[in-house]
mmCIF file of the N, C-alpha and C atoms, coordinates in Angstrom:
data_MODEL
# 
_entry.id   MODEL 
# 
loop_
_atom_site.group_PDB 
_atom_site.id 
_atom_site.type_symbol 
_atom_site.label_atom_id 
_atom_site.label_alt_id 
_atom_site.label_comp_id 
_atom_site.label_asym_id 
_atom_site.label_entity_id 
_atom_site.label_seq_id 
_atom_site.pdbx_PDB_ins_code 
_atom_site.Cartn_x 
_atom_site.Cartn_y 
_atom_site.Cartn_z 
_atom_site.occupancy 
_atom_site.B_iso_or_equiv 
_atom_site.pdbx_formal_charge 
_atom_site.auth_seq_id 
_atom_site.auth_comp_id 
_atom_site.auth_asym_id 
_atom_site.auth_atom_id 
_atom_site.pdbx_PDB_model_num 
ATOM 1   N N  . MET A 1 1  ? 0.855   -1.181 0.000  1.00 0.00 ? 1  MET A N  1 
ATOM 2   C CA . MET A 1 1  ? 0.000   0.000  0.000  1.00 0.00 ? 1  MET A CA 1 
ATOM 3   C C  . MET A 1 1  ? 0.896   1.238  0.000  1.00 0.00 ? 1  MET A C  1 
ATOM 4   N N  . SER A 1 2  ? 0.658   2.127  -0.889 1.00 0.00 ? 2  SER A N  1 
ATOM 5   C CA . SER A 1 2  ? 1.488   3.334  -0.997 1.00 0.00 ? 2  SER A CA 1 
ATOM 6   C C  . SER A 1 2  ? 1.084   4.363  0.057  1.00 0.00 ? 2  SER A C  1 
ATOM 7   N N  . ALA A 1 3  ? 1.979   5.311  0.272  1.00 0.00 ? 3  ALA A N  1 
ATOM 8   C CA . ALA A 1 3  ? 1.709   6.376  1.242  1.00 0.00 ? 3  ALA A CA 1 
ATOM 9   C C  . ALA A 1 3  ? 0.507   7.208  0.820  1.00 0.00 ? 3  ALA A C  1 
ATOM 10  N N  . THR A 1 4  ? 0.377   7.434  -0.487 1.00 0.00 ? 4  THR A N  1 
ATOM 11  C CA . THR A 1 4  ? -0.756  8.210  -0.995 1.00 0.00 ? 4  THR A CA 1 
ATOM 12  C C  . THR A 1 4  ? -2.062  7.480  -0.743 1.00 0.00 ? 4  THR A C  1 
ATOM 13  N N  . SER A 1 5  ? -2.057  6.182  -0.963 1.00 0.00 ? 5  SER A N  1 
ATOM 14  C CA . SER A 1 5  ? -3.255  5.377  -0.728 1.00 0.00 ? 5  SER A CA 1 
ATOM 15  C C  . SER A 1 5  ? -3.616  5.362  0.753  1.00 0.00 ? 5  SER A C  1 
ATOM 16  N N  . ASN A 1 6  ? -2.598  5.216  1.605  1.00 0.00 ? 6  ASN A N  1 
ATOM 17  C CA . ASN A 1 6  ? -2.817  5.220  3.045  1.00 0.00 ? 6  ASN A CA 1 
ATOM 18  C C  . ASN A 1 6  ? -3.367  6.566  3.512  1.00 0.00 ? 6  ASN A C  1 
ATOM 19  N N  . PHE A 1 7  ? -2.802  7.646  2.987  1.00 0.00 ? 7  PHE A N  1 
ATOM 20  C CA . PHE A 1 7  ? -3.278  8.987  3.327  1.00 0.00 ? 7  PHE A CA 1 
ATOM 21  C C  . PHE A 1 7  ? -4.732  9.156  2.900  1.00 0.00 ? 7  PHE A C  1 
ATOM 22  N N  . GLN A 1 8  ? -5.057  8.689  1.717  1.00 0.00 ? 8  GLN A N  1 
ATOM 23  C CA . GLN A 1 8  ? -6.425  8.823  1.203  1.00 0.00 ? 8  GLN A CA 1 
ATOM 24  C C  . GLN A 1 8  ? -7.401  8.032  2.076  1.00 0.00 ? 8  GLN A C  1 
ATOM 25  N N  . GLN A 1 9  ? -7.009  6.844  2.504  1.00 0.00 ? 9  GLN A N  1 
ATOM 26  C CA . GLN A 1 9  ? -7.870  6.054  3.387  1.00 0.00 ? 9  GLN A CA 1 
ATOM 27  C C  . GLN A 1 9  ? -8.090  6.775  4.712  1.00 0.00 ? 9  GLN A C  1 
ATOM 28  N N  . LEU A 1 10 ? -7.014  7.344  5.242  1.00 0.00 ? 10 LEU A N  1 
ATOM 29  C CA . LEU A 1 10 ? -7.132  8.089  6.497  1.00 0.00 ? 10 LEU A CA 1 
ATOM 30  C C  . LEU A 1 10 ? -8.024  9.315  6.321  1.00 0.00 ? 10 LEU A C  1 
ATOM 31  N N  . ALA A 1 11 ? -7.854  10.035 5.236  1.00 0.00 ? 11 ALA A N  1 
ATOM 32  C CA . ALA A 1 11 ? -8.693  11.204 4.966  1.00 0.00 ? 11 ALA A CA 1 
ATOM 33  C C  . ALA A 1 11 ? -10.153 10.802 4.827  1.00 0.00 ? 11 ALA A C  1 
ATOM 34  N N  . ASN A 1 12 ? -10.406 9.712  4.136  1.00 0.00 ? 12 ASN A N  1 
ATOM 35  C CA . ASN A 1 12 ? -11.786 9.231  3.989  1.00 0.00 ? 12 ASN A CA 1 
ATOM 36  C C  . ASN A 1 12 ? -12.384 8.841  5.331  1.00 0.00 ? 12 ASN A C  1 
ATOM 37  N N  . PHE A 1 13 ? -11.575 8.206  6.179  1.00 0.00 ? 13 PHE A N  1 
ATOM 38  C CA . PHE A 1 13 ? -12.052 7.831  7.509  1.00 0.00 ? 13 PHE A CA 1 
ATOM 39  C C  . PHE A 1 13 ? -12.405 9.071  8.331  1.00 0.00 ? 13 PHE A C  1 
ATOM 40  N N  . ILE A 1 14 ? -11.533 10.054 8.299  1.00 0.00 ? 14 ILE A N  1 
ATOM 41  C CA . ILE A 1 14 ? -11.780 11.290 9.061  1.00 0.00 ? 14 ILE A CA 1 
ATOM 42  C C  . ILE A 1 14 ? -13.067 11.960 8.580  1.00 0.00 ? 14 ILE A C  1 
ATOM 43  N N  . TRP A 1 15 ? -13.254 12.023 7.268  1.00 0.00 ? 15 TRP A N  1 
ATOM 44  C CA . TRP A 1 15 ? -14.470 12.640 6.745  1.00 0.00 ? 15 TRP A CA 1 
ATOM 45  C C  . TRP A 1 15 ? -15.709 11.824 7.097  1.00 0.00 ? 15 TRP A C  1 
ATOM 46  N N  . SER A 1 16 ? -15.586 10.487 7.159  1.00 0.00 ? 16 SER A N  1 
ATOM 47  C CA . SER A 1 16 ? -16.751 9.679  7.546  1.00 0.00 ? 16 SER A CA 1 
ATOM 48  C C  . SER A 1 16 ? -17.128 9.941  8.996  1.00 0.00 ? 16 SER A C  1 
ATOM 49  N N  . VAL A 1 17 ? -16.132 10.098 9.854  1.00 0.00 ? 17 VAL A N  1 
ATOM 50  C CA . VAL A 1 17 ? -16.404 10.450 11.251 1.00 0.00 ? 17 VAL A CA 1 
ATOM 51  C C  . VAL A 1 17 ? -17.005 11.856 11.320 1.00 0.00 ? 17 VAL A C  1 
ATOM 52  N N  . ALA A 1 18 ? -16.467 12.750 10.509 1.00 0.00 ? 18 ALA A N  1 
ATOM 53  C CA . ALA A 1 18 ? -16.989 14.114 10.467 1.00 0.00 ? 18 ALA A CA 1 
ATOM 54  C C  . ALA A 1 18 ? -18.456 14.121 10.064 1.00 0.00 ? 18 ALA A C  1 
ATOM 55  N N  . ASP A 1 19 ? -18.806 13.289 9.103  1.00 0.00 ? 19 ASP A N  1 
ATOM 56  C CA . ASP A 1 19 ? -20.207 13.211 8.681  1.00 0.00 ? 19 ASP A CA 1 
ATOM 57  C C  . ASP A 1 19 ? -21.112 12.752 9.820  1.00 0.00 ? 19 ASP A C  1 
ATOM 58  N N  . LEU A 1 20 ? -20.616 11.837 10.650 1.00 0.00 ? 20 LEU A N  1 
ATOM 59  C CA . LEU A 1 20 ? -21.404 11.372 11.794 1.00 0.00 ? 20 LEU A CA 1 
ATOM 60  C C  . LEU A 1 20 ? -21.600 12.478 12.828 1.00 0.00 ? 20 LEU A C  1 
ATOM 61  N N  . LEU A 1 21 ? -20.570 13.272 13.040 1.00 0.00 ? 21 LEU A N  1 
ATOM 62  C CA . LEU A 1 21 ? -20.623 14.327 14.054 1.00 0.00 ? 21 LEU A CA 1 
ATOM 63  C C  . LEU A 1 21 ? -21.338 15.587 13.581 1.00 0.00 ? 21 LEU A C  1 
ATOM 64  N N  . ARG A 1 22 ? -21.461 15.721 12.296 1.00 0.00 ? 22 ARG A N  1 
ATOM 65  C CA . ARG A 1 22 ? -22.000 16.952 11.731 1.00 0.00 ? 22 ARG A CA 1 
ATOM 66  C C  . ARG A 1 22 ? -23.470 17.153 12.029 1.00 0.00 ? 22 ARG A C  1 
ATOM 67  N N  . GLY A 1 23 ? -24.191 16.093 12.294 1.00 0.00 ? 23 GLY A N  1 
ATOM 68  C CA . GLY A 1 23 ? -25.630 16.141 12.464 1.00 0.00 ? 23 GLY A CA 1 
ATOM 69  C C  . GLY A 1 23 ? -26.210 17.391 13.093 1.00 0.00 ? 23 GLY A C  1 
ATOM 70  N N  . PRO A 1 24 ? -25.826 17.751 14.323 1.00 0.00 ? 24 PRO A N  1 
ATOM 71  C CA . PRO A 1 24 ? -26.456 18.901 14.965 1.00 0.00 ? 24 PRO A CA 1 
ATOM 72  C C  . PRO A 1 24 ? -25.946 20.265 14.488 1.00 0.00 ? 24 PRO A C  1 
ATOM 73  N N  . TYR A 1 25 ? -24.971 20.276 13.604 1.00 0.00 ? 25 TYR A N  1 
ATOM 74  C CA . TYR A 1 25 ? -24.381 21.534 13.167 1.00 0.00 ? 25 TYR A CA 1 
ATOM 75  C C  . TYR A 1 25 ? -24.818 21.892 11.754 1.00 0.00 ? 25 TYR A C  1 
ATOM 76  N N  . ARG A 1 26 ? -24.994 23.180 11.523 1.00 0.00 ? 26 ARG A N  1 
ATOM 77  C CA . ARG A 1 26 ? -25.269 23.655 10.168 1.00 0.00 ? 26 ARG A CA 1 
ATOM 78  C C  . ARG A 1 26 ? -23.960 23.628 9.379  1.00 0.00 ? 26 ARG A C  1 
ATOM 79  N N  . PRO A 1 27 ? -24.021 23.474 8.072  1.00 0.00 ? 27 PRO A N  1 
ATOM 80  C CA . PRO A 1 27 ? -22.790 23.384 7.267  1.00 0.00 ? 27 PRO A CA 1 
ATOM 81  C C  . PRO A 1 27 ? -21.754 24.484 7.530  1.00 0.00 ? 27 PRO A C  1 
ATOM 82  N N  . PRO A 1 28 ? -22.134 25.750 7.713  1.00 0.00 ? 28 PRO A N  1 
ATOM 83  C CA . PRO A 1 28 ? -21.090 26.749 7.991  1.00 0.00 ? 28 PRO A CA 1 
ATOM 84  C C  . PRO A 1 28 ? -20.365 26.531 9.329  1.00 0.00 ? 28 PRO A C  1 
ATOM 85  N N  . GLN A 1 29 ? -21.011 25.836 10.257 1.00 0.00 ? 29 GLN A N  1 
ATOM 86  C CA . GLN A 1 29 ? -20.403 25.587 11.569 1.00 0.00 ? 29 GLN A CA 1 
ATOM 87  C C  . GLN A 1 29 ? -19.535 24.328 11.581 1.00 0.00 ? 29 GLN A C  1 
ATOM 88  N N  . TYR A 1 30 ? -19.638 23.535 10.568 1.00 0.00 ? 30 TYR A N  1 
ATOM 89  C CA . TYR A 1 30 ? -18.993 22.233 10.498 1.00 0.00 ? 30 TYR A CA 1 
ATOM 90  C C  . TYR A 1 30 ? -17.476 22.320 10.683 1.00 0.00 ? 30 TYR A C  1 
ATOM 91  N N  . GLU A 1 31 ? -16.842 23.227 9.967  1.00 0.00 ? 31 GLU A N  1 
ATOM 92  C CA . GLU A 1 31 ? -15.388 23.317 10.067 1.00 0.00 ? 31 GLU A CA 1 
ATOM 93  C C  . GLU A 1 31 ? -14.931 23.811 11.433 1.00 0.00 ? 31 GLU A C  1 
ATOM 94  N N  . ARG A 1 32 ? -15.766 24.550 12.129 1.00 0.00 ? 32 ARG A N  1 
ATOM 95  C CA . ARG A 1 32 ? -15.407 25.023 13.464 1.00 0.00 ? 32 ARG A CA 1 
ATOM 96  C C  . ARG A 1 32 ? -15.316 23.875 14.456 1.00 0.00 ? 32 ARG A C  1 
ATOM 97  N N  . VAL A 1 33 ? -16.000 22.795 14.173 1.00 0.00 ? 33 VAL A N  1 
ATOM 98  C CA . VAL A 1 33 ? -16.031 21.645 15.071 1.00 0.00 ? 33 VAL A CA 1 
ATOM 99  C C  . VAL A 1 33 ? -14.972 20.618 14.697 1.00 0.00 ? 33 VAL A C  1 
ATOM 100 N N  . MET A 1 34 ? -14.849 20.308 13.433 1.00 0.00 ? 34 MET A N  1 
ATOM 101 C CA . MET A 1 34 ? -13.983 19.211 13.004 1.00 0.00 ? 34 MET A CA 1 
ATOM 102 C C  . MET A 1 34 ? -12.498 19.495 13.185 1.00 0.00 ? 34 MET A C  1 
ATOM 103 N N  . LEU A 1 35 ? -12.046 20.668 12.861 1.00 0.00 ? 35 LEU A N  1 
ATOM 104 C CA . LEU A 1 35 ? -10.627 20.957 13.002 1.00 0.00 ? 35 LEU A CA 1 
ATOM 105 C C  . LEU A 1 35 ? -10.173 20.850 14.459 1.00 0.00 ? 35 LEU A C  1 
ATOM 106 N N  . PRO A 1 36 ? -10.868 21.472 15.409 1.00 0.00 ? 36 PRO A N  1 
ATOM 107 C CA . PRO A 1 36 ? -10.437 21.309 16.799 1.00 0.00 ? 36 PRO A CA 1 
ATOM 108 C C  . PRO A 1 36 ? -10.465 19.858 17.272 1.00 0.00 ? 36 PRO A C  1 
ATOM 109 N N  . LEU A 1 37 ? -11.478 19.093 16.872 1.00 0.00 ? 37 LEU A N  1 
ATOM 110 C CA . LEU A 1 37 ? -11.527 17.690 17.278 1.00 0.00 ? 37 LEU A CA 1 
ATOM 111 C C  . LEU A 1 37 ? -10.364 16.904 16.684 1.00 0.00 ? 37 LEU A C  1 
ATOM 112 N N  . THR A 1 38 ? -10.027 17.180 15.451 1.00 0.00 ? 38 THR A N  1 
ATOM 113 C CA . THR A 1 38 ? -8.909  16.497 14.802 1.00 0.00 ? 38 THR A CA 1 
ATOM 114 C C  . THR A 1 38 ? -7.593  16.850 15.488 1.00 0.00 ? 38 THR A C  1 
ATOM 115 N N  . VAL A 1 39 ? -7.418  18.120 15.812 1.00 0.00 ? 39 VAL A N  1 
ATOM 116 C CA . VAL A 1 39 ? -6.197  18.558 16.489 1.00 0.00 ? 39 VAL A CA 1 
ATOM 117 C C  . VAL A 1 39 ? -6.105  17.941 17.884 1.00 0.00 ? 39 VAL A C  1 
ATOM 118 N N  . LEU A 1 40 ? -7.194  17.924 18.616 1.00 0.00 ? 40 LEU A N  1 
ATOM 119 C CA . LEU A 1 40 ? -7.190  17.314 19.946 1.00 0.00 ? 40 LEU A CA 1 
ATOM 120 C C  . LEU A 1 40 ? -6.845  15.833 19.884 1.00 0.00 ? 40 LEU A C  1 
ATOM 121 N N  . ARG A 1 41 ? -7.388  15.139 18.914 1.00 0.00 ? 41 ARG A N  1 
ATOM 122 C CA . ARG A 1 41 ? -7.072  13.714 18.771 1.00 0.00 ? 41 ARG A CA 1 
ATOM 123 C C  . ARG A 1 41 ? -5.604  13.515 18.443 1.00 0.00 ? 41 ARG A C  1 
ATOM 124 N N  . ARG A 1 42 ? -5.069  14.371 17.609 1.00 0.00 ? 42 ARG A N  1 
ATOM 125 C CA . ARG A 1 42 ? -3.650  14.262 17.250 1.00 0.00 ? 42 ARG A CA 1 
ATOM 126 C C  . ARG A 1 42 ? -2.772  14.519 18.475 1.00 0.00 ? 42 ARG A C  1 
ATOM 127 N N  . PHE A 1 43 ? -3.093  15.537 19.254 1.00 0.00 ? 43 PHE A N  1 
ATOM 128 C CA . PHE A 1 43 ? -2.351  15.789 20.490 1.00 0.00 ? 43 PHE A CA 1 
ATOM 129 C C  . PHE A 1 43 ? -2.405  14.574 21.406 1.00 0.00 ? 43 PHE A C  1 
ATOM 130 N N  . ASP A 1 44 ? -3.588  13.993 21.539 1.00 0.00 ? 44 ASP A N  1 
ATOM 131 C CA . ASP A 1 44 ? -3.766  12.821 22.391 1.00 0.00 ? 44 ASP A CA 1 
ATOM 132 C C  . ASP A 1 44 ? -2.860  11.683 21.933 1.00 0.00 ? 44 ASP A C  1 
ATOM 133 N N  . ALA A 1 45 ? -2.799  11.437 20.638 1.00 0.00 ? 45 ALA A N  1 
ATOM 134 C CA . ALA A 1 45 ? -1.976  10.356 20.101 1.00 0.00 ? 45 ALA A CA 1 
ATOM 135 C C  . ALA A 1 45 ? -0.488  10.637 20.279 1.00 0.00 ? 45 ALA A C  1 
ATOM 136 N N  . VAL A 1 46 ? -0.074  11.864 20.018 1.00 0.00 ? 46 VAL A N  1 
ATOM 137 C CA . VAL A 1 46 ? 1.346   12.213 20.103 1.00 0.00 ? 46 VAL A CA 1 
ATOM 138 C C  . VAL A 1 46 ? 1.840   12.197 21.549 1.00 0.00 ? 46 VAL A C  1 
ATOM 139 N N  . LEU A 1 47 ? 1.004   12.642 22.467 1.00 0.00 ? 47 LEU A N  1 
ATOM 140 C CA . LEU A 1 47 ? 1.423   12.759 23.862 1.00 0.00 ? 47 LEU A CA 1 
ATOM 141 C C  . LEU A 1 47 ? 1.144   11.510 24.696 1.00 0.00 ? 47 LEU A C  1 
ATOM 142 N N  . ALA A 1 48 ? 0.577   10.493 24.097 1.00 0.00 ? 48 ALA A N  1 
ATOM 143 C CA . ALA A 1 48 ? 0.191   9.289  24.839 1.00 0.00 ? 48 ALA A CA 1 
ATOM 144 C C  . ALA A 1 48 ? 1.364   8.647  25.569 1.00 0.00 ? 48 ALA A C  1 
ATOM 145 N N  . LEU A 1 49 ? 2.526   8.622  24.949 1.00 0.00 ? 49 LEU A N  1 
ATOM 146 C CA . LEU A 1 49 ? 3.683   7.963  25.564 1.00 0.00 ? 49 LEU A CA 1 
ATOM 147 C C  . LEU A 1 49 ? 4.183   8.678  26.816 1.00 0.00 ? 49 LEU A C  1 
ATOM 148 N N  . SER A 1 50 ? 3.998   9.972  26.895 1.00 0.00 ? 50 SER A N  1 
ATOM 149 C CA . SER A 1 50 ? 4.504   10.724 28.046 1.00 0.00 ? 50 SER A CA 1 
ATOM 150 C C  . SER A 1 50 ? 3.409   11.081 29.056 1.00 0.00 ? 50 SER A C  1 
ATOM 151 N N  . LYS A 1 51 ? 2.194   10.632 28.841 1.00 0.00 ? 51 LYS A N  1 
ATOM 152 C CA . LYS A 1 51 ? 1.083   11.022 29.700 1.00 0.00 ? 51 LYS A CA 1 
ATOM 153 C C  . LYS A 1 51 ? 1.311   10.648 31.164 1.00 0.00 ? 51 LYS A C  1 
ATOM 154 N N  . GLU A 1 52 ? 1.738   9.407  31.414 1.00 0.00 ? 52 GLU A N  1 
ATOM 155 C CA . GLU A 1 52 ? 1.952   8.956  32.802 1.00 0.00 ? 52 GLU A CA 1 
ATOM 156 C C  . GLU A 1 52 ? 2.986   9.827  33.512 1.00 0.00 ? 52 GLU A C  1 
ATOM 157 N N  . ALA A 1 53 ? 4.094   10.111 32.845 1.00 0.00 ? 53 ALA A N  1 
ATOM 158 C CA . ALA A 1 53 ? 5.150   10.928 33.448 1.00 0.00 ? 53 ALA A CA 1 
ATOM 159 C C  . ALA A 1 53 ? 4.666   12.346 33.726 1.00 0.00 ? 53 ALA A C  1 
ATOM 160 N N  . VAL A 1 54 ? 3.898   12.901 32.815 1.00 0.00 ? 54 VAL A N  1 
ATOM 161 C CA . VAL A 1 54 ? 3.380   14.264 33.000 1.00 0.00 ? 54 VAL A CA 1 
ATOM 162 C C  . VAL A 1 54 ? 2.407   14.315 34.172 1.00 0.00 ? 54 VAL A C  1 
ATOM 163 N N  . LEU A 1 55 ? 1.525   13.334 34.259 1.00 0.00 ? 55 LEU A N  1 
ATOM 164 C CA . LEU A 1 55 ? 0.576   13.303 35.375 1.00 0.00 ? 55 LEU A CA 1 
ATOM 165 C C  . LEU A 1 55 ? 1.294   13.122 36.709 1.00 0.00 ? 55 LEU A C  1 
ATOM 166 N N  . LYS A 1 56 ? 2.340   12.285 36.726 1.00 0.00 ? 56 LYS A N  1 
ATOM 167 C CA . LYS A 1 56 ? 3.121   12.088 37.950 1.00 0.00 ? 56 LYS A CA 1 
ATOM 168 C C  . LYS A 1 56 ? 3.806   13.388 38.369 1.00 0.00 ? 56 LYS A C  1 
ATOM 169 N N  . ARG A 1 57 ? 4.415   14.060 37.405 1.00 0.00 ? 57 ARG A N  1 
ATOM 170 C CA . ARG A 1 57 ? 5.100   15.330 37.704 1.00 0.00 ? 57 ARG A CA 1 
ATOM 171 C C  . ARG A 1 57 ? 4.104   16.393 38.166 1.00 0.00 ? 57 ARG A C  1 
ATOM 172 N N  . HIS A 1 58 ? 2.941   16.430 37.542 1.00 0.00 ? 58 HIS A N  1 
ATOM 173 C CA . HIS A 1 58 ? 1.900   17.380 37.944 1.00 0.00 ? 58 HIS A CA 1 
ATOM 174 C C  . HIS A 1 58 ? 1.495   17.128 39.392 1.00 0.00 ? 58 HIS A C  1 
ATOM 175 N N  . ALA A 1 59 ? 1.326   15.867 39.763 1.00 0.00 ? 59 ALA A N  1 
ATOM 176 C CA . ALA A 1 59 ? 0.958   15.525 41.145 1.00 0.00 ? 59 ALA A CA 1 
ATOM 177 C C  . ALA A 1 59 ? 2.057   15.947 42.117 1.00 0.00 ? 59 ALA A C  1 
ATOM 178 N N  . GLU A 1 60 ? 3.325   15.738 41.734 1.00 0.00 ? 60 GLU A N  1 
ATOM 179 C CA . GLU A 1 60 ? 4.444   16.150 42.592 1.00 0.00 ? 60 GLU A CA 1 
ATOM 180 C C  . GLU A 1 60 ? 4.445   17.655 42.826 1.00 0.00 ? 60 GLU A C  1 
ATOM 181 N N  . LEU A 1 61 ? 4.295   18.406 41.766 1.00 0.00 ? 61 LEU A N  1 
ATOM 182 C CA . LEU A 1 61 ? 4.325   19.865 41.874 1.00 0.00 ? 61 LEU A CA 1 
ATOM 183 C C  . LEU A 1 61 ? 3.093   20.375 42.623 1.00 0.00 ? 61 LEU A C  1 
ATOM 184 N N  . SER A 1 62 ? 1.951   19.761 42.395 1.00 0.00 ? 62 SER A N  1 
ATOM 185 C CA . SER A 1 62 ? 0.730   20.175 43.095 1.00 0.00 ? 62 SER A CA 1 
ATOM 186 C C  . SER A 1 62 ? 0.863   19.954 44.594 1.00 0.00 ? 62 SER A C  1 
ATOM 187 N N  . SER A 1 63 ? 1.461   18.831 44.967 1.00 0.00 ? 63 SER A N  1 
ATOM 188 C CA . SER A 1 63 ? 1.602   18.519 46.404 1.00 0.00 ? 63 SER A CA 1 
ATOM 189 C C  . SER A 1 63 ? 2.556   19.483 47.104 1.00 0.00 ? 63 SER A C  1 
ATOM 190 N N  . LYS A 1 64 ? 3.434   20.127 46.349 1.00 0.00 ? 64 LYS A N  1 
ATOM 191 C CA . LYS A 1 64 ? 4.373   21.107 46.924 1.00 0.00 ? 64 LYS A CA 1 
ATOM 192 C C  . LYS A 1 64 ? 3.768   22.500 46.988 1.00 0.00 ? 64 LYS A C  1 
ATOM 193 N N  . GLY A 1 65 ? 2.563   22.654 46.444 1.00 0.00 ? 65 GLY A N  1 
ATOM 194 C CA . GLY A 1 65 ? 1.882   23.934 46.491 1.00 0.00 ? 65 GLY A CA 1 
ATOM 195 C C  . GLY A 1 65 ? 2.435   24.967 45.529 1.00 0.00 ? 65 GLY A C  1 
ATOM 196 N N  . ILE A 1 66 ? 3.056   24.514 44.467 1.00 0.00 ? 66 ILE A N  1 
ATOM 197 C CA . ILE A 1 66 ? 3.619   25.435 43.479 1.00 0.00 ? 66 ILE A CA 1 
ATOM 198 C C  . ILE A 1 66 ? 2.482   26.017 42.643 1.00 0.00 ? 66 ILE A C  1 
ATOM 199 N N  . PRO A 1 67 ? 2.336   27.334 42.617 1.00 0.00 ? 67 PRO A N  1 
ATOM 200 C CA . PRO A 1 67 ? 1.265   27.929 41.829 1.00 0.00 ? 67 PRO A CA 1 
ATOM 201 C C  . PRO A 1 67 ? 1.601   27.957 40.341 1.00 0.00 ? 67 PRO A C  1 
ATOM 202 N N  . ASN A 1 68 ? 0.587   27.963 39.523 1.00 0.00 ? 68 ASN A N  1 
ATOM 203 C CA . ASN A 1 68 ? 0.738   28.134 38.079 1.00 0.00 ? 68 ASN A CA 1 
ATOM 204 C C  . ASN A 1 68 ? 1.682   27.112 37.459 1.00 0.00 ? 68 ASN A C  1 
ATOM 205 N N  . ILE A 1 69 ? 1.471   25.842 37.752 1.00 0.00 ? 69 ILE A N  1 
ATOM 206 C CA . ILE A 1 69 ? 2.365   24.803 37.216 1.00 0.00 ? 69 ILE A CA 1 
ATOM 207 C C  . ILE A 1 69 ? 2.036   24.456 35.775 1.00 0.00 ? 69 ILE A C  1 
ATOM 208 N N  . ASP A 1 70 ? 0.948   24.969 35.248 1.00 0.00 ? 70 ASP A N  1 
ATOM 209 C CA . ASP A 1 70 ? 0.622   24.683 33.857 1.00 0.00 ? 70 ASP A CA 1 
ATOM 210 C C  . ASP A 1 70 ? 1.640   25.316 32.958 1.00 0.00 ? 70 ASP A C  1 
# 
């Protein structure tokens, strides 16, 4: 399977999910919803490997009372 074919399958999948989610939104509002959801999912996938370490560090800093640790 070529990279172009794989990309096209992924794009088709994303649009099929978008079609399912679009229901309550009018067409002009559609892009306002799909792009943020796609970006959030990508962040989730990219950061998955470090999630445990980040949560552990957040708990450590929170327990020390450090303000504005975000």
